[in-house]
Steps between C-alpha positions, in 0.01 A plus 500: 500500500561652159850348454356150541241557225768640268725191567223264394424706193848471348495118448153531346619764260807288407273196436260711296780643298644149441157376385456791255850457362445124463172552320662746260787265438274198446251697286746579228407369156626163388802545273381202289212713381740721300644204305341476158382159377714319246376520143357175363764469235773496765337271757636167375839611366670447835392131499585433133858420591380212726318325219797280405628439854546135585554383860775249546373251751793261472618621841185349655558172331862466601612227746648760738160677533312172552752400768413803716330406827321700768649474852304601804133570552294694254360753561769629728373521860634821662688447821498709811610860473834639601599658828270758645804720567750465213770695695541229766 
């Protein structure tokens, strides 16, 4: 009767060990915590280059764009799936 009890104990130990390792892995500190905040004098400098950007919307006004049409039904209705056994 002892070997039966030992056989059921091994999966429980493996599950417990997996739970402990998972908790240790998940409990690590967030790496974003170590990132220092940007100083106020540098916060807007990355966007300063976009101040003079102008969007050219002439593509949206062209005759070719206006001639585009939608074919089929919208939204797309999914059809039936593929074969249940793709190797046949």
